[in-house]
N, C-alpha and C positions, 0 to 999 in steps of 0.2 A: 504493499500500500504506499510505503514511503517513496518507492521508486516512482510510482504515479505521481505522487505530490511533486517530486523532483522534475518530472516531465512537465507538469503544469507551471512550475516556478519558472521554467525557461520561456514559456509562452508569454510572459509578461515583457513588453517591449521597453523595458528600463535598463540601462546598462549595469547598474550595481545591485539592484534588488534581487535578481535571480540567484546570484552567487551567495548573498547573505541568506537567502531562504534555504538554499542547498546546504550551506554550512550549518544552519540550525537543524536541518533534518538529519544530517550525518552525526551532529553532536548528540541529538536525542537517541538515535540509533546506537551510537557508541555507549552512551550511558545506560540504556536499556539492556544492551547485551551484557555489559560488565555487571550490572546489578543482578541479572538472572543467574550469574555464576558466583555471586558473593563477593564481587571485587568493586572497588571504587576507583575513580579516575581523579587525578589532581587536575586543577584547572588548566595547567600547561599541557597535560597529556590530552585532555579533551580538545583543547584548541589544535593540537598537532593532528589529532585523528580527524577532527571535523572539518578542517580547512579544506576548501575546494581545491586549491593548488598546492601541491607537494612542495616542500622546501627544496627538495633535491633536484627537481626538474622544472626550471623556469621556462625552458624552451618549449617543453611539452604544454605547459600552461599557456604560453603565447600562441602556440599552434591551435590549441583548443578554442581560445578566444576568437582567433581569426576564423575558424571554422563556424563558430556560433554566429559571428557577424555575417558571414556569407550565407548561412542557414537563415537568419532573419531576413536578409535581403531577397533571397529566393522565395521565402514564405510570404512576404509582402506582395510579390509579383504573382502569386496564386499558383506556384509550382509545388504545393503542399508537401507531398511525400518526400521530396528531396530536402526541403527545409526542415522537416520533422526529424530527420536523422540525427541531428545534434541533441535534440530532446531525448530520443531513445538512447543514444549513447550515454548521456548524463544519468538517465534512469538506470541503465545497466551498471554503471559505475557505482551508483548508490547501493544498488542491490549486491553487487559483488563485494562492496566494502562491509555491509552488514554480514553477508554470509561468511565471508573469509575472516572477519574479526571473531565471530562466534567460533569458527573452526579453530582459530588460533588459541583462543582462551580454552576451549574444551579439550584440544588434542595436542597442542604444541608447547603451550606455556608450562615451564617447569618450576618456576618461582612460586613459593608458597605464600609470597606477600599478598596481602589483602588490598593493596593500592598499586595502580599502574602509574609510575611517574613518567616525566617527559622522556627520558632516555629509552625506556622500553617502548613507549608510544612511537618514538621515531623509528625505532627497529621494526615495529608492527607495521607502520605506515609504509616503510620502504618495502617490506616483504609483500604486503597486499598490493601495492602499485605495480611491483615487478610481476606478481603473479597474474594480475589483471591483464597486462600487456602480453604475457606469455600465453595466456588462454586463446589469443588469436593466432598462435604458431600452427602452421599446417602440419609440423612435426609431432604435435602433441596427440597422444592417444588416450582419450578418457576410457574408464572401464566401461565395457559394453553392458547392455542389459540383455539378459538371457530371457527369452520369451518361451513359454511352453510350446510344444508342437501343436500345430493347429488341427482342429478337427475338420470334418468334411465341410467345405465352404459352398453354401447353396445360394450365396448371393449373386445377382446379376452383375455384369461388368460395370455399368453406371454406379450401382451401389457400392461395389468394391472401391471405385476411384473416389467417391464422395467420403466414404468411411476412412480411406487412407489420408485424405486431405484434413479431415477433422482430427483424426488420431495424431497426425504428424504436428499439427498446430498445438494439440493439448499436450504432447510430449516434449515440446520445445523448452519450457523452463527446466525440466529435469536434464535435458542434454546440456543446457547452459551451465547449470549447477555441477554436473559431472565434469565439464571442461575447466571450470573455475577450480574445483577441488583438485583435479589432476595437476593443474599449472601450480597451484599453491603447494601441493605436496612435492613437486619437483623443485620448486624454488627453496622450500625449507630443507629438503634433503641436500641440495647443493650447498647451502650455507652451513649445513650440518654441525 
């Protein structure tokens, strides 16, 4: 739901407001995730995790800003789907952040401390950012889903195509999650 809110925030044609709204969404997501695991965030840690632009990658932030500006220009001209790509990318980034931060806290974090400080948040942020970019690698192989053997298929050809389209769309979030998890696991194991 917060990913959808991030998409909506980008639809606001003001230059500063969308970033602030997405930062607030990411901060709430970080707080909620940490709280569910019995951990608190220092103010600095929350700011590092919530900030739309990573400290490490100013060039990527500049590129994203340029893509968003181009997206808004395209959107104004009525070429909707192309302009909406920046919104979808931002929503995916928010979703990836929440999912991978939860994965980090649940499976990777070895510290028994009940508080995440800025230094750990910086490491988490760098790992999540690298995993997000790595998720787009064509070399990445997420774990496949094993489906049970099918029974006799009595559907007509048209129904088979419609069912395939519906089920492919429905399984897309699972596929994205599996790619993010595989990328995150590779980044974490590489940092080892």
